[in-house]
VOMAR-433580 format. One record per residue (C-alpha): residue in three letters; x, y, z negated. Coordinates in steps of 0.05 Angstrom, whole numbers. Layout:
N
<atom r="Ala" X="X" Y="Y" Z="Z"/>
...
***
This chain:
152
<atom r="Met" X="2123" Y="-418" Z="-6089"/>
<atom r="Ala" X="2122" Y="-386" Z="-6025"/>
<atom r="Thr" X="2151" Y="-322" Z="-6006"/>
<atom r="Val" X="2090" Y="-272" Z="-5983"/>
<atom r="Phe" X="2105" Y="-221" Z="-5924"/>
<atom r="Glu" X="2046" Y="-173" Z="-5922"/>
<atom r="Ser" X="2059" Y="-162" Z="-5847"/>
<atom r="Pro" X="2100" Y="-196" Z="-5796"/>
<atom r="Asn" X="2142" Y="-132" Z="-5791"/>
<atom r="Asp" X="2163" Y="-134" Z="-5858"/>
<atom r="Leu" X="2203" Y="-197" Z="-5834"/>
<atom r="Leu" X="2247" Y="-149" Z="-5791"/>
<atom r="Thr" X="2290" Y="-124" Z="-5848"/>
<atom r="Ala" X="2286" Y="-188" Z="-5896"/>
<atom r="Ala" X="2339" Y="-233" Z="-5861"/>
<atom r="Gly" X="2378" Y="-268" Z="-5916"/>
<atom r="Lys" X="2321" Y="-273" Z="-5957"/>
<atom r="Glu" X="2318" Y="-341" Z="-6000"/>
<atom r="Leu" X="2243" Y="-363" Z="-5990"/>
<atom r="Gly" X="2237" Y="-412" Z="-6041"/>
<atom r="Thr" X="2231" Y="-486" Z="-6053"/>
<atom r="Thr" X="2173" Y="-535" Z="-6036"/>
<atom r="Asp" X="2134" Y="-592" Z="-6085"/>
<atom r="Trp" X="2168" Y="-659" Z="-6078"/>
<atom r="Val" X="2138" Y="-706" Z="-6024"/>
<atom r="Glu" X="2146" Y="-789" Z="-6028"/>
<atom r="Val" X="2166" Y="-820" Z="-5964"/>
<atom r="Thr" X="2123" Y="-881" Z="-5970"/>
<atom r="Gln" X="2127" Y="-941" Z="-5923"/>
<atom r="Glu" X="2058" Y="-930" Z="-5899"/>
<atom r="Arg" X="2078" Y="-862" Z="-5878"/>
<atom r="Ile" X="2131" Y="-891" Z="-5839"/>
<atom r="Asn" X="2091" Y="-938" Z="-5803"/>
<atom r="Gln" X="2042" Y="-893" Z="-5786"/>
<atom r="Phe" X="2098" Y="-850" Z="-5754"/>
<atom r="Ala" X="2123" Y="-909" Z="-5715"/>
<atom r="Asp" X="2054" Y="-922" Z="-5691"/>
<atom r="Ala" X="2042" Y="-852" Z="-5672"/>
<atom r="Thr" X="2113" Y="-846" Z="-5637"/>
<atom r="Gly" X="2121" Y="-919" Z="-5612"/>
<atom r="Asp" X="2186" Y="-924" Z="-5647"/>
<atom r="His" X="2187" Y="-985" Z="-5686"/>
<atom r="Gln" X="2258" Y="-1002" Z="-5698"/>
<atom r="Trp" X="2268" Y="-1048" Z="-5747"/>
<atom r="Ile" X="2310" Y="-1003" Z="-5795"/>
<atom r="His" X="2245" Y="-968" Z="-5802"/>
<atom r="Val" X="2190" Y="-1018" Z="-5805"/>
<atom r="Asp" X="2214" Y="-1090" Z="-5817"/>
<atom r="Val" X="2222" Y="-1086" Z="-5894"/>
<atom r="Asp" X="2252" Y="-1154" Z="-5905"/>
<atom r="Arg" X="2305" Y="-1145" Z="-5846"/>
<atom r="Ala" X="2322" Y="-1072" Z="-5873"/>
<atom r="Lys" X="2339" Y="-1101" Z="-5945"/>
<atom r="Asp" X="2394" Y="-1135" Z="-5907"/>
<atom r="Gly" X="2409" Y="-1073" Z="-5863"/>
<atom r="Pro" X="2459" Y="-1018" Z="-5878"/>
<atom r="Phe" X="2421" Y="-981" Z="-5923"/>
<atom r="Gly" X="2388" Y="-1037" Z="-5964"/>
<atom r="Ala" X="2316" Y="-1017" Z="-5950"/>
<atom r="Pro" X="2278" Y="-984" Z="-5891"/>
<atom r="Ile" X="2289" Y="-913" Z="-5874"/>
<atom r="Ala" X="2249" Y="-856" Z="-5852"/>
<atom r="His" X="2256" Y="-836" Z="-5777"/>
<atom r="Gly" X="2297" Y="-771" Z="-5772"/>
<atom r="Tyr" X="2240" Y="-745" Z="-5729"/>
<atom r="Leu" X="2190" Y="-759" Z="-5784"/>
<atom r="Thr" X="2231" Y="-717" Z="-5831"/>
<atom r="Leu" X="2232" Y="-664" Z="-5781"/>
<atom r="Ser" X="2160" Y="-668" Z="-5772"/>
<atom r="Leu" X="2145" Y="-657" Z="-5846"/>
<atom r="Val" X="2178" Y="-589" Z="-5840"/>
<atom r="Ser" X="2105" Y="-565" Z="-5806"/>
<atom r="Met" X="2075" Y="-585" Z="-5869"/>
<atom r="Leu" X="2124" Y="-560" Z="-5920"/>
<atom r="Leu" X="2137" Y="-493" Z="-5883"/>
<atom r="Pro" X="2076" Y="-455" Z="-5913"/>
<atom r="Gln" X="2099" Y="-474" Z="-5979"/>
<atom r="Ile" X="2160" Y="-434" Z="-5970"/>
<atom r="Ile" X="2137" Y="-373" Z="-5931"/>
<atom r="Val" X="2069" Y="-339" Z="-5919"/>
<atom r="Val" X="2056" Y="-283" Z="-5868"/>
<atom r="Lys" X="1995" Y="-238" Z="-5877"/>
<atom r="Gly" X="1961" Y="-194" Z="-5824"/>
<atom r="Ile" X="1965" Y="-239" Z="-5770"/>
<atom r="Ala" X="1918" Y="-272" Z="-5717"/>
<atom r="Met" X="1953" Y="-334" Z="-5717"/>
<atom r="Gly" X="2026" Y="-366" Z="-5725"/>
<atom r="Ile" X="2061" Y="-408" Z="-5672"/>
<atom r="Asn" X="2106" Y="-463" Z="-5678"/>
<atom r="Tyr" X="2160" Y="-440" Z="-5631"/>
<atom r="Gly" X="2208" Y="-499" Z="-5638"/>
<atom r="Cys" X="2277" Y="-505" Z="-5665"/>
<atom r="Asp" X="2348" Y="-477" Z="-5656"/>
<atom r="Lys" X="2389" Y="-530" Z="-5689"/>
<atom r="Val" X="2373" Y="-594" Z="-5725"/>
<atom r="Arg" X="2416" Y="-637" Z="-5759"/>
<atom r="Phe" X="2399" Y="-706" Z="-5802"/>
<atom r="Pro" X="2464" Y="-707" Z="-5851"/>
<atom r="Ser" X="2433" Y="-765" Z="-5894"/>
<atom r="Pro" X="2381" Y="-819" Z="-5885"/>
<atom r="Val" X="2318" Y="-821" Z="-5930"/>
<atom r="Pro" X="2303" Y="-892" Z="-5957"/>
<atom r="Val" X="2229" Y="-909" Z="-5965"/>
<atom r="Gly" X="2206" Y="-889" Z="-6031"/>
<atom r="Ser" X="2251" Y="-828" Z="-6035"/>
<atom r="Arg" X="2220" Y="-757" Z="-6051"/>
<atom r="Ile" X="2239" Y="-698" Z="-6010"/>
<atom r="Arg" X="2230" Y="-628" Z="-6013"/>
<atom r="Ala" X="2245" Y="-561" Z="-5970"/>
<atom r="Val" X="2289" Y="-500" Z="-5989"/>
<atom r="Gly" X="2283" Y="-445" Z="-5945"/>
<atom r="Lys" X="2323" Y="-383" Z="-5924"/>
<atom r="Leu" X="2299" Y="-329" Z="-5868"/>
<atom r="Val" X="2352" Y="-327" Z="-5824"/>
<atom r="Gly" X="2326" Y="-269" Z="-5788"/>
<atom r="Ala" X="2270" Y="-243" Z="-5739"/>
<atom r="Glu" X="2265" Y="-200" Z="-5678"/>
<atom r="Gln" X="2206" Y="-172" Z="-5638"/>
<atom r="Lys" X="2188" Y="-212" Z="-5581"/>
<atom r="Gly" X="2141" Y="-169" Z="-5540"/>
<atom r="Ala" X="2076" Y="-158" Z="-5585"/>
<atom r="Gln" X="2098" Y="-216" Z="-5633"/>
<atom r="Ile" X="2154" Y="-225" Z="-5686"/>
<atom r="Gln" X="2197" Y="-285" Z="-5681"/>
<atom r="Ser" X="2225" Y="-314" Z="-5744"/>
<atom r="Lys" X="2282" Y="-361" Z="-5760"/>
<atom r="Val" X="2277" Y="-398" Z="-5819"/>
<atom r="Glu" X="2338" Y="-445" Z="-5842"/>
<atom r="Val" X="2301" Y="-502" Z="-5877"/>
<atom r="Thr" X="2343" Y="-552" Z="-5914"/>
<atom r="Ile" X="2300" Y="-617" Z="-5932"/>
<atom r="Glu" X="2335" Y="-643" Z="-5998"/>
<atom r="Ile" X="2328" Y="-718" Z="-6020"/>
<atom r="Glu" X="2317" Y="-725" Z="-6101"/>
<atom r="Gly" X="2384" Y="-745" Z="-6126"/>
<atom r="Gly" X="2414" Y="-745" Z="-6067"/>
<atom r="Lys" X="2487" Y="-713" Z="-6047"/>
<atom r="Lys" X="2469" Y="-690" Z="-5977"/>
<atom r="Pro" X="2412" Y="-661" Z="-5946"/>
<atom r="Ala" X="2367" Y="-710" Z="-5905"/>
<atom r="Cys" X="2356" Y="-647" Z="-5848"/>
<atom r="Val" X="2380" Y="-578" Z="-5841"/>
<atom r="Val" X="2331" Y="-544" Z="-5786"/>
<atom r="Glu" X="2334" Y="-472" Z="-5756"/>
<atom r="Ser" X="2256" Y="-469" Z="-5750"/>
<atom r="Leu" X="2228" Y="-414" Z="-5704"/>
<atom r="Ser" X="2157" Y="-385" Z="-5718"/>
<atom r="Arg" X="2124" Y="-334" Z="-5676"/>
<atom r="Tyr" X="2067" Y="-285" Z="-5711"/>
<atom r="Val" X="2015" Y="-252" Z="-5673"/>
<atom r="Pro" X="1989" Y="-188" Z="-5705"/>
<atom r="Ala" X="1921" Y="-184" Z="-5727"/>
***
């Protein structure tokens, strides 16, 4: 369940707030293949199921950037900011991929508001998003995601 902020200004005093956890999402071979087609990254460790079975992970793994790209889908399940004309994905400050995501894994995101600051008429937030793998010991991805909110 998402943490709801009534206005972008409410972010300014909420640094350190735990934002919540998303639903689980299965990372299928179809999703991996579609990502490979979209990006042109057809490395065998991702798309060649038979060869990947004999590889270092025993199965195909998701691209790290596929895992990162899912943050855009998961973030609205963690944080909702009301009173805005629009929100803008501004980028990332830091991204790490501590553990691979084998095909068929289920992942979810956990969020924490690291901070927020005024940027002209906009508020910029930094949310640490940790992508967990169900049953995994290490996260698949840890990213400091930056968003800008344009007040309504």
